[in-house]
N, C-alpha and C positions, 0 to 999 in steps of 0.2 A: 864549757868545753864542747858540749854537744852542739851548741850554736856555731861555734868556730868550725867544727868539722863539717857541719851542714853547709856553711858558707864556702869552705874550701872545696868541697865536692861540687857545689854549684859553679864556682869559679873555674875549676878544671874542666867541667862539662861544657861550659860556655866557650872556653878557650879551644877545646878540641873541635867543637861544632864550627866555630869561626875559622879554624885552620882548614877544616874539610871544605867549607864553602869557598875560602880564598884560593885553595890549591886546585879546585875542580870547577873552573869557571866556564867550561865548555857548555854551550846551550844545547839542550836536548828537548824533544817533544815526546811525551809518553802517549802512545796510542792505547786507549782503554778497551776498544772493541774491534773486532774484524769489520770489514766493510759490509754495510747493510744498505742495499739500494744505492750504492755509490757514496755513502756518507760514513765518516769515521767520527767517533767520540774521542777527542784529543785534549789533553791538558795543555794550557798555554806553555810556550817555551820558557824554561827556567834553567838555571845552572844545575849541573849534575850534583854538586855538593849540597845545594839547597834541597834538591829532591831526596837525597839520601838522609839528610838530617830530618826533614819533615816526615819521611816514611818511618824512621826510627821513633820519632815522637808520637806519631799516630799509633804505631804498634804498642808503645808503652801505655798510651792512654786507653786503648781498647783492653789491654790486659788489666789495667787498674780498675776500669769499670766492670770487667768480668769478675774480678775478685770481690768487689763490693756487692754485686748481684749474687754471687755464690754465698757470701756471708748472710745476706738477707734471707735467702731461701733455706739456709741450713737451720734456722731457728725453728 
């Protein structure tokens, strides 16, 4: 039952991510820094939905790694 629920949650998350990417196909370029000597650090153009999904996954990953590190130093 636990495996089925895990698969169901993964399937729903993949469906929602795919829907966000499909419905937000407008290309955006994210500027990471202000101009420095006339040069900008810019991410390559990507769809807005993909940027939202990747940002969410990056935040989830950073939180997961932070939790692991806090468990290590709690010993």
